[in-house]
C-alpha positions as CSV (number, residue, x, y, z in Angstrom):
1,A,0.0,0.0,0.0
2,G,1.1,3.5,-0.7
3,S,3.1,2.8,-3.9
4,G,1.0,5.2,-5.8
5,N,-1.4,3.0,-8.0
6,T,-4.6,4.8,-7.0
7,A,-2.9,8.3,-7.3
8,L,-1.7,7.3,-10.8
9,M,-5.1,6.3,-11.9
10,E,-6.7,9.4,-10.5
11,A,-4.1,11.4,-12.5
12,F,-5.4,9.7,-15.7
13,V,-8.9,10.7,-14.9
14,Q,-7.9,14.4,-14.5
15,L,-6.1,14.5,-17.9
16,K,-7.4,16.9,-20.5
17,P,-10.3,15.4,-22.3
18,V,-8.4,14.0,-25.3
19,V,-9.6,10.7,-23.9
20,V,-12.8,10.2,-21.8
21,S,-11.6,8.4,-18.7
22,V,-13.9,6.9,-16.1
23,M,-12.8,5.1,-12.9
24,G,-14.4,2.3,-11.0
25,R,-13.2,1.3,-7.5
26,C,-14.4,-0.3,-4.4
27,N,-15.0,0.6,-0.8
28,A,-12.3,-1.4,1.1
29,F,-14.5,-1.6,4.2
30,S,-17.9,-2.6,2.7
31,G,-17.1,-3.5,-0.9
32,S,-16.3,-7.1,-0.2
33,G,-19.1,-9.2,-1.7
34,D,-20.8,-6.1,-3.3
35,A,-21.4,-7.6,-6.7
36,F,-19.8,-5.8,-9.7
37,L,-19.2,-2.6,-7.6
38,P,-16.3,-1.3,-9.7
39,F,-18.3,-1.7,-12.9
40,R,-21.4,-0.1,-11.5
41,E,-19.2,2.9,-10.7
42,L,-17.8,2.8,-14.2
43,L,-21.2,3.2,-15.7
44,E,-22.3,5.9,-13.4
45,G,-18.9,7.7,-14.0
46,L,-19.6,7.5,-17.7
47,L,-23.0,9.3,-17.3
48,A,-21.3,11.9,-15.0
49,R,-19.0,13.0,-17.8
50,H,-22.0,13.9,-20.1
51,A,-20.3,17.0,-21.5
52,L,-17.7,14.8,-23.1
53,L,-20.0,12.1,-24.4
54,P,-22.0,11.8,-27.6
55,P,-25.7,12.8,-27.4
56,T,-26.6,9.3,-28.6
57,L,-25.4,7.7,-25.2
58,F,-29.0,7.0,-24.2
59,D,-29.7,5.2,-27.4
60,L,-26.5,3.2,-27.1
61,F,-27.6,1.9,-23.7
62,V,-31.1,1.1,-25.0
63,Q,-29.8,-0.6,-28.1
64,H,-26.7,-2.5,-26.8
65,G,-27.3,-2.8,-23.0
66,P,-31.0,-2.8,-22.1
67,Q,-30.6,-5.4,-19.3
68,L,-27.8,-3.4,-17.7
69,I,-30.6,-0.9,-16.7
70,N,-31.6,-1.5,-13.1
71,T,-29.1,-4.3,-13.0
72,L,-25.7,-2.5,-13.0
73,L,-27.1,1.0,-13.7
74,P,-30.1,2.5,-11.8
75,A,-32.7,3.6,-14.2
76,E,-33.0,7.0,-12.5
77,R,-29.3,7.8,-13.4
78,L,-30.1,7.4,-17.0
79,T,-33.3,9.4,-16.6
80,A,-31.3,12.2,-15.0
81,W,-28.8,12.1,-17.9
82,A,-31.7,12.4,-20.4
83,D,-33.2,15.3,-18.5
84,V,-29.9,17.2,-18.7
85,Q,-29.2,16.2,-22.3
86,W,-32.7,17.2,-23.6
87,A,-33.6,19.9,-21.1
88,T,-35.3,22.0,-23.8
89,D,-36.9,19.1,-25.7
90,A,-39.9,17.9,-23.7
91,T,-41.0,15.4,-26.4
92,R,-37.6,13.7,-26.4
93,R,-37.5,13.5,-22.6
94,Q,-41.0,12.0,-22.4
95,A,-40.1,9.4,-25.1
96,A,-36.9,8.5,-23.1
97,Q,-38.9,8.1,-19.9
98,T,-41.5,5.9,-21.7
99,R,-38.8,3.7,-23.2
100,L,-37.0,3.4,-19.9
101,A,-40.2,2.4,-18.1
102,A,-40.8,-0.4,-20.7
103,I,-37.3,-1.7,-20.2
104,V,-37.5,-1.7,-16.4
105,A,-40.8,-3.6,-16.7
106,E,-39.2,-6.2,-19.0
107,N,-36.2,-6.5,-16.6
108,Q,-38.5,-7.5,-13.7
109,N,-38.3,-11.1,-15.0
110,P,-34.8,-11.3,-16.4
111,S,-33.9,-14.2,-18.8
112,L,-30.3,-13.1,-19.6
113,Q,-27.5,-15.3,-18.4
114,L,-24.3,-13.9,-16.8
115,E,-22.4,-14.2,-20.0
116,G,-25.1,-12.1,-21.8
117,L,-24.8,-9.4,-19.2
118,F,-21.0,-9.3,-19.7
119,A,-21.5,-9.1,-23.5
120,Q,-24.0,-6.2,-23.2
121,L,-21.6,-4.3,-20.9
122,T,-18.7,-4.8,-23.4
123,A,-21.0,-3.8,-26.3
124,V,-22.0,-0.5,-24.6
125,F,-18.4,0.4,-23.9
126,G,-17.4,-0.6,-27.4
127,A,-20.2,1.5,-28.9
128,V,-19.2,4.6,-26.9
129,A,-15.5,4.0,-27.9
130,E,-16.5,4.2,-31.6
131,Q,-17.6,7.8,-31.1
132,V,-15.1,9.1,-28.5
133,P,-11.8,7.7,-27.2
134,L,-12.5,5.8,-24.0
135,L,-10.3,4.6,-21.2
136,L,-11.7,2.4,-18.4
137,I,-9.8,2.6,-15.2
138,I,-10.5,-0.2,-12.7
139,D,-9.2,-0.2,-9.2
140,V,-10.1,-3.8,-8.4
141,C,-8.9,-3.3,-4.8
142,R,-10.3,-5.8,-2.3
143,V,-13.5,-6.6,-4.2
144,V,-11.5,-9.0,-6.3
145,I,-8.4,-9.2,-4.1
146,E,-10.4,-10.9,-1.2
147,G,-11.8,-13.3,-3.7
148,R,-15.4,-12.9,-2.5
149,D,-16.7,-11.2,-5.6
150,H,-15.9,-13.7,-8.3
151,G,-18.3,-11.9,-10.6
152,S,-16.1,-8.8,-10.8
153,G,-13.1,-11.0,-11.5
154,D,-14.9,-12.8,-14.3
155,L,-16.2,-9.6,-15.8
156,L,-12.7,-8.1,-15.7
157,F,-11.4,-11.2,-17.5
158,H,-14.2,-10.8,-20.1
159,L,-13.4,-7.1,-20.8
160,C,-9.7,-7.8,-21.2
161,R,-10.3,-10.8,-23.5
162,A,-12.4,-8.5,-25.7
163,L,-9.4,-6.2,-26.1
164,P,-8.6,-7.1,-29.8
165,Q,-12.2,-6.6,-30.8
166,Q,-13.2,-3.6,-28.8
167,A,-11.3,-0.2,-29.2
168,F,-11.4,1.0,-25.6
169,G,-8.5,1.1,-23.2
170,R,-8.4,-0.7,-19.9
171,L,-6.1,0.2,-17.0
172,G,-6.4,-1.8,-13.8
173,A,-4.6,-1.8,-10.4
174,Y,-4.1,-4.4,-7.7
175,R,-1.7,-5.0,-4.8
176,P,0.5,-8.1,-5.2
177,E,0.8,-8.6,-1.5
178,D,-3.0,-9.0,-1.2
179,V,-3.0,-11.6,-4.0
180,A,-0.2,-13.5,-2.4
181,A,-2.1,-13.6,0.9
182,N,-5.3,-15.0,-0.7
183,E,-4.2,-17.8,-3.0
184,P,-5.7,-19.3,-5.0
185,H,-7.1,-16.1,-6.3
186,P,-9.5,-15.1,-9.1
187,I,-7.2,-12.4,-10.5
188,Q,-4.3,-14.8,-11.2
189,P,-5.9,-16.5,-14.3
190,L,-6.5,-13.1,-15.7
191,L,-2.9,-12.0,-15.3
192,H,-1.7,-15.3,-16.9
193,E,-4.0,-14.8,-19.8
194,L,-3.0,-11.2,-20.4
195,R,0.6,-12.1,-20.3
196,R,0.0,-15.0,-22.7
197,Q,-1.8,-12.8,-25.2
198,F,0.0,-9.4,-24.9
199,G,3.3,-10.0,-23.2
200,D,4.4,-8.1,-20.1
201,V,1.4,-5.8,-19.4
202,V,2.1,-5.3,-15.7
203,V,3.8,-2.1,-14.4
204,N,5.3,-2.7,-11.0
205,L,5.2,0.6,-9.2
206,D,7.4,-0.8,-6.4
207,G,10.1,-1.3,-9.0
208,V,10.0,2.3,-10.3
209,A,13.2,4.2,-9.6
210,K,12.9,6.0,-6.3
211,R,15.2,9.0,-6.6
212,P,13.5,10.3,-9.8
213,F,10.2,10.3,-8.0
214,I,11.6,12.3,-5.1
215,D,13.1,14.8,-7.5
216,A,10.0,15.1,-9.6
217,Y,7.7,15.6,-6.6
218,L,9.9,18.2,-5.0
219,D,10.4,20.1,-8.2
220,Q,6.7,20.6,-8.9
221,V,7.2,24.0,-7.1
222,P,10.2,26.4,-6.9
223,N,12.4,25.2,-4.0
224,Q,15.9,25.3,-2.6
225,M,16.1,21.7,-1.5
226,D,19.8,20.8,-1.8
227,E,21.4,17.4,-2.7
228,R,22.0,16.6,1.0
229,F,18.3,17.0,1.8
230,R,17.2,14.9,-1.1
231,L,19.6,12.1,-0.2
232,T,18.5,12.1,3.4
233,L,14.8,12.1,2.3
234,L,15.5,9.1,0.1
235,A,17.3,7.3,2.9
236,Q,14.5,8.0,5.3
237,T,11.6,6.9,3.1
238,S,13.3,4.6,0.5
239,G,11.4,6.6,-2.1
240,H,8.1,5.1,-0.9
241,P,5.5,7.6,-2.5
242,L,3.1,7.8,0.3
243,F,5.8,7.9,3.0
244,T,7.6,10.7,1.1
245,V,4.5,12.8,0.7
246,E,3.3,12.3,4.3
247,L,6.8,13.0,5.7
248,L,7.1,16.3,3.7
249,R,3.7,17.4,5.0
250,A,4.8,16.5,8.5
251,L,8.0,18.6,8.1
252,W,5.9,21.5,6.9
253,E,3.5,21.3,9.8
254,Q,6.5,21.2,12.2
255,G,7.9,24.3,10.6
256,S,11.0,22.5,9.2
257,L,9.8,23.5,5.7
258,R,8.5,27.0,4.8
259,H,8.2,29.2,1.8
260,D,9.6,32.8,1.5
261,E,7.9,35.9,0.3
262,N,8.5,34.8,-3.3
263,G,6.8,31.4,-2.8
264,I,10.1,29.4,-2.9
265,W,10.2,26.5,-0.4
266,Q,13.1,26.5,1.9
267,L,14.5,24.4,4.8
268,A,14.8,25.5,8.3
269,E,18.3,25.8,9.7
270,T,18.0,22.3,11.2
271,V,15.7,19.3,10.5
272,A,15.3,16.9,13.4
273,W,15.4,13.7,11.3
274,N,15.9,11.6,14.4
275,Q,12.5,12.7,15.6
276,I,10.8,11.4,12.5
277,P,8.9,8.1,13.0
278,P,10.4,5.2,11.0
279,R,7.2,4.1,9.4
280,V,4.5,5.9,7.4
281,E,1.9,5.0,10.0
282,G,3.9,6.9,12.6
283,V,4.1,10.0,10.4
284,I,0.3,9.9,9.9
285,G,-0.1,9.4,13.7
286,E,2.0,12.5,14.4
287,R,-0.1,14.6,12.0
288,V,-3.3,13.4,13.5
289,R,-2.2,14.0,17.1
290,R,-1.5,17.7,16.3
291,L,-5.2,18.3,15.4
292,R,-7.7,19.6,17.8
293,A,-9.6,17.0,19.7
294,E,-12.9,17.9,17.9
295,L,-11.2,17.3,14.5
296,Q,-9.7,14.0,15.6
297,Q,-13.1,12.8,16.7
298,M,-14.6,13.7,13.4
299,L,-11.9,11.7,11.6
300,R,-12.4,8.7,13.8
301,V,-16.1,8.6,13.1
302,A,-15.5,9.0,9.4
303,A,-13.0,6.1,9.6
304,V,-15.7,3.9,11.0
305,E,-17.7,4.6,7.8
306,G,-14.8,3.6,5.7
307,E,-12.4,5.1,3.1
308,H,-15.4,7.0,1.6
309,F,-17.9,8.8,3.8
310,P,-20.6,11.5,3.7
311,A,-20.2,14.6,5.9
312,E,-23.8,14.4,7.0
313,V,-23.2,10.9,8.5
314,V,-20.4,12.3,10.6
315,A,-22.5,15.2,11.7
316,K,-25.6,13.2,12.6
317,T,-23.5,10.6,14.4
318,L,-21.8,13.3,16.5
319,G,-24.8,15.5,16.9
320,M,-23.1,18.4,15.1
321,D,-24.3,20.9,12.6
322,S,-23.7,19.5,9.1
323,N,-22.6,22.9,7.8
324,D,-19.9,23.1,10.4
325,V,-18.7,19.6,9.7
326,L,-18.6,20.3,6.0
327,L,-16.6,23.4,6.5
328,Q,-14.1,21.6,8.7
329,L,-13.7,18.7,6.3
330,S,-13.2,20.9,3.2
331,Q,-11.2,23.7,4.6
332,T,-9.3,22.5,7.7
333,L,-8.9,18.8,7.2
334,G,-8.9,19.0,3.4
335,Q,-7.2,22.1,2.1
336,R,-5.0,22.8,5.1
337,H,-4.0,19.4,6.5
338,Q,-4.5,17.3,3.3
339,L,-6.1,14.4,5.1
340,V,-9.4,14.2,3.2
341,V,-10.6,15.0,-0.3
342,A,-14.0,16.2,-1.4
343,E,-15.6,13.8,-4.0
344,G,-18.9,15.4,-4.8
345,V,-22.6,15.6,-3.8
346,S,-25.5,13.3,-4.3
347,R,-29.1,14.2,-3.8
348,Q,-31.7,12.3,-1.6
349,V,-35.3,13.2,-0.9
350,N,-34.1,13.8,2.7
351,G,-31.4,16.2,1.5
352,R,-27.9,16.1,0.1
353,L,-25.0,13.8,0.9
354,S,-21.6,15.5,0.7
355,R,-19.1,12.8,-0.1
356,Y,-15.5,12.8,1.0
357,R,-12.7,10.2,1.1
358,F,-9.5,9.9,3.0
359,R,-6.5,10.9,1.0
360,H,-5.1,7.4,1.5
361,I,-6.5,4.2,2.9
362,L,-3.7,4.0,5.4
363,I,-5.0,7.2,7.1
364,Q,-8.4,5.6,7.5
365,K,-6.8,2.4,8.8
366,Y,-4.6,4.3,11.3
367,L,-7.6,6.2,12.7
368,Y,-9.8,3.1,12.9
369,E,-7.2,1.1,14.7
370,Q,-7.0,3.7,17.4
371,L,-10.6,2.8,18.5
372,D,-11.0,0.2,21.2
373,E,-13.5,-2.6,21.0
374,V,-16.2,-0.8,22.9
375,E,-15.8,2.4,20.8
376,R,-16.0,0.3,17.6
377,V,-19.3,-1.4,18.6
378,H,-20.8,2.0,19.7
379,W,-19.8,4.0,16.6
380,H,-20.7,1.3,14.1
381,E,-24.2,1.2,15.4
382,Q,-24.5,5.0,15.4
383,V,-23.1,5.2,11.9
384,A,-25.5,2.6,10.7
385,E,-28.5,4.4,12.2
386,A,-27.4,7.7,10.6
387,L,-27.1,6.0,7.2
388,V,-30.6,4.6,7.5
389,Q,-32.0,8.0,8.3
390,L,-30.2,9.8,5.6
391,H,-30.9,7.5,2.7
392,D,-34.2,7.4,0.9
393,E,-33.9,3.7,0.3
394,P,-31.6,2.1,2.8
395,S,-31.9,-1.3,1.0
396,Q,-29.7,0.3,-1.7
397,I,-26.8,0.3,0.7
398,A,-27.6,-3.1,2.2
399,L,-24.1,-4.5,2.3
400,P,-22.5,-1.5,4.1
401,L,-25.3,-1.5,6.6
402,A,-24.9,-5.2,7.2
403,R,-21.2,-4.7,7.8
404,H,-21.8,-1.9,10.3
405,Y,-24.5,-3.8,12.2
406,E,-22.3,-6.9,12.4
407,Q,-19.4,-4.9,13.8
408,A,-22.0,-3.4,16.3
409,Q,-23.0,-6.9,17.3
410,A,-26.6,-6.1,16.2
411,F,-27.0,-9.5,14.5
412,E,-30.7,-9.4,13.6
413,P,-30.4,-6.3,11.3
414,A,-27.1,-7.5,10.0
415,V,-28.7,-10.7,8.8
416,R,-31.7,-8.8,7.3
417,Y,-29.4,-6.5,5.3
418,L,-27.2,-9.4,4.2
419,H,-30.4,-11.0,2.9
420,E,-31.2,-7.9,1.0
421,A,-27.6,-7.7,-0.4
422,A,-28.0,-11.3,-1.6
423,V,-31.3,-10.4,-3.3
424,Q,-29.5,-7.6,-5.1
425,A,-26.7,-9.9,-6.1
426,V,-29.2,-12.4,-7.6
427,H,-30.7,-9.5,-9.6
428,R,-27.3,-8.8,-11.0
429,Y,-26.7,-12.4,-11.9
430,A,-23.9,-12.7,-9.4
431,H,-25.0,-16.0,-8.0
432,Q,-21.7,-16.9,-6.4
433,A,-21.7,-13.6,-4.5
434,A,-25.3,-14.2,-3.4
435,I,-24.4,-17.7,-2.0
436,A,-21.4,-16.2,-0.1
437,L,-23.7,-13.5,1.4
438,I,-26.3,-16.1,2.4
439,D,-23.7,-18.4,3.9
440,E,-22.4,-15.4,5.9
441,A,-25.9,-14.6,7.1
442,L,-26.6,-18.2,8.1
443,A,-23.4,-18.2,10.2
444,L,-24.5,-15.0,12.0
445,L,-27.9,-16.5,12.8
446,E,-26.4,-18.5,15.6
447,R,-25.9,-15.2,17.4
448,V,-29.6,-14.2,17.2
449,E,-31.1,-15.0,20.5
450,N,-34.9,-15.0,19.8
451,G,-35.6,-18.6,18.6
452,R,-38.7,-17.9,16.5
453,L,-37.1,-14.8,14.9
454,R,-34.0,-16.9,14.2
455,A,-36.2,-19.5,12.4
456,L,-38.0,-16.9,10.3
457,L,-34.7,-15.3,9.2
458,E,-33.3,-18.7,8.3
459,L,-36.4,-19.6,6.4
460,D,-36.1,-16.4,4.3
461,L,-32.5,-17.1,3.6
462,L,-33.1,-20.8,2.6
463,I,-36.0,-19.8,0.3
464,L,-33.6,-17.4,-1.5
465,L,-30.8,-19.9,-1.6
466,G,-32.9,-22.8,-3.0
467,P,-33.5,-21.4,-6.5
468,I,-29.9,-20.2,-6.8
469,L,-28.6,-23.7,-6.1
470,L,-31.0,-25.2,-8.6
471,V,-29.7,-22.9,-11.3
472,K,-26.0,-23.2,-10.3
473,E,-25.8,-26.9,-9.3
474,G,-28.6,-28.3,-11.5
475,Y,-32.2,-29.1,-10.8
476,S,-31.4,-32.5,-9.3
477,S,-28.9,-31.0,-6.9
478,E,-28.8,-32.9,-3.6
479,I,-27.7,-29.8,-1.8
480,A,-30.7,-27.9,-3.1
481,Y,-32.9,-30.8,-2.0
482,E,-31.6,-30.6,1.5
483,I,-32.1,-26.9,1.6
484,Y,-35.8,-27.3,0.6
485,L,-36.3,-30.0,3.2
486,R,-34.9,-27.8,5.9
487,A,-37.0,-24.9,4.7
488,D,-40.1,-27.2,4.8
489,L,-39.4,-28.1,8.4
490,L,-38.9,-24.5,9.4
491,N,-42.1,-23.5,7.6
492,Q,-44.1,-26.0,9.6
493,L,-42.6,-24.7,12.8
494,V,-43.4,-21.0,12.1
495,I,-46.6,-21.7,10.1
496,S,-45.7,-19.4,7.3
497,S,-48.1,-20.4,4.5
498,P,-46.9,-17.8,1.9
499,N,-43.6,-19.6,1.8
500,Q,-45.2,-23.1,1.4
501,F,-45.9,-22.7,-2.3
502,V,-42.3,-21.7,-3.0
503,I,-40.9,-24.7,-1.0
504,L,-43.3,-27.2,-2.7
505,S,-42.4,-25.8,-6.1
506,G,-38.7,-26.4,-5.5
507,L,-39.3,-29.9,-4.2
508,W,-41.6,-30.7,-7.2
509,L,-38.9,-29.6,-9.6
510,Y,-36.3,-31.6,-7.9
511,F,-38.3,-34.8,-8.0
512,V,-39.4,-34.3,-11.7
513,V,-35.8,-33.9,-12.8
514,K,-34.8,-36.9,-10.7
515,G,-37.5,-38.9,-12.4
516,D,-39.3,-39.8,-9.2
517,M,-42.8,-39.1,-10.5
518,K,-44.6,-40.6,-7.6
519,K,-43.1,-38.0,-5.2
520,A,-43.3,-35.4,-7.9
521,M,-47.1,-36.0,-8.1
522,S,-47.4,-35.8,-4.4
523,Q,-45.7,-32.4,-4.4
524,A,-47.9,-31.2,-7.4
525,E,-51.1,-32.1,-5.6
526,Q,-50.0,-30.2,-2.5
527,L,-49.1,-27.3,-4.7
528,L,-52.6,-27.4,-6.2
529,N,-54.2,-27.3,-2.7
530,A,-51.9,-24.5,-1.6
531,S,-52.7,-22.4,-4.7
532,Y,-56.4,-22.4,-3.9
533,E,-55.7,-21.5,-0.3
534,I,-53.6,-18.6,-1.5
535,G,-56.2,-17.7,-4.1
536,K,-53.9,-15.9,-6.6
537,P,-54.2,-16.7,-10.3
538,E,-50.5,-17.0,-10.9
539,E,-50.1,-19.7,-8.2
540,K,-53.1,-21.6,-9.6
541,I,-51.6,-21.5,-13.1
542,A,-48.2,-22.7,-11.8
543,A,-49.8,-25.5,-9.7
544,H,-51.9,-26.8,-12.7
545,Y,-48.8,-26.7,-14.8
546,S,-47.0,-28.9,-12.3
547,I,-49.9,-31.4,-12.4
548,V,-50.2,-31.4,-16.2
549,S,-46.4,-31.8,-16.6
550,T,-46.1,-34.7,-14.1
551,H,-49.0,-36.6,-15.8
552,F,-47.5,-36.0,-19.2
553,F,-44.0,-37.3,-18.1
554,Q,-45.8,-40.4,-16.6
555,G,-47.6,-41.0,-19.9
556,N,-51.0,-40.3,-18.4
557,F,-52.3,-38.4,-21.5
558,E,-56.0,-38.6,-20.5
559,E,-55.3,-36.9,-17.1
560,T,-52.9,-34.5,-18.9
561,S,-55.8,-33.4,-21.2
562,Q,-58.2,-33.2,-18.3
563,Y,-56.0,-30.8,-16.2
564,A,-54.9,-28.9,-19.4
565,L,-58.5,-27.7,-19.8
566,F,-57.8,-25.3,-16.9
567,F,-55.7,-23.2,-19.3
568,E,-58.5,-22.7,-21.9
């Protein structure tokens, strides 16, 4: 960490618009398991750069990537883009809204497989690149590094394999030490394949010459830093980019560096090198300790939220005025102390969210590690409650909320939000991520004390898991069968009839594919009875279909015809 990969990618994004660059990255605290997070950010980043993009962008999404809408890209983002693009053309705006509504309705029952989703995403990027030069910058970070979001790894592999056919650039970053610590790892096949096709495509920033970096960084501004100072700085930091930057800031705050009336940076008469901490964490700690207690507390609460955080969450958690917090973050902690960076503003019905991030993840880690166990439990719960209150739809941040509630030892809401995150992963075709989230929730259930509540939560998780396993493992999967049997037992204990139909459907499908028609017919008859108890037409149709299909597979064509009359 600190070798400069993220800073390098951000520099690409800030280049003059010869190339349209968009960046997708993760939240190192809550991103793990959040399916396709870097690629969702890429799509939203693409819309955010509307001034540089062709006016046909809406049509490109509709034509090449309709099932990306409300899967990887919220429909309201595309609606907002259309409102800006056609602000003076009410007819075109209305047509766009109508078309979007139709696509959203079609996507309620998705039929596309994961490979098709990948193909549509690649097609959209390719279509944009045909009209403007496009560079995709992907900070795979810990989403892929921890190996829990296999979908992002697979999608990254797909995008890179499409390199010869699609004329858009890709730039990715990862930390080798994280890969080495998590073997086998989903990014390794991608690296092998890229090297096989294109040769050595990896730039090792740790291997970049250190002295040139120090010289280039110092010489960005007029200075009188002599050779002795530069050699000492190199010896002190080994040219580590983050350590170098943080150490220079620490020297400035101590008064060892200053600029004269002409703006030329100079050294004080003596620099107390022996008082400089030997590690970058120590330098960060010294800078934090010189802040006022109020500012330190703000940073600690922000660190609980993660690398990225809204000012309003910090304010609500600490009971402070949000305008005061925003001013301190932007002016004092941002511009003066260079500890945080403003990222932008998003709008909610309840108000705005002013987003910031720590200048480096090590700053956030240092602050978080200063909290003891009691403080962490307390602040995670407070931050979670603030997030719920400030977001219009808390379910849209289900995974971060689950992480906060788990750290707060509030296991019931943690399980509920993990369930919601798994539902969203299924909607994004990320079945492996959904299974991992459900498994995590099932493990947490042991810490929910209320027995009936624990059974209800487990039932909801199993009913979500069953269909995923049928699709992933096959309709005759023994694992799926065991899941449905357990769900059936729990359903009888909690008497939850709305779930009975779903459970019976899964068991019927299992027995049909297994060829056990006697048991399949028993399940089908129970389905029929349950459908009339529920009274909904769609359940009655599904139940009659199971009866008809089972009779047909048994060769009972007279009974098949009899029950088929229901559909006339």
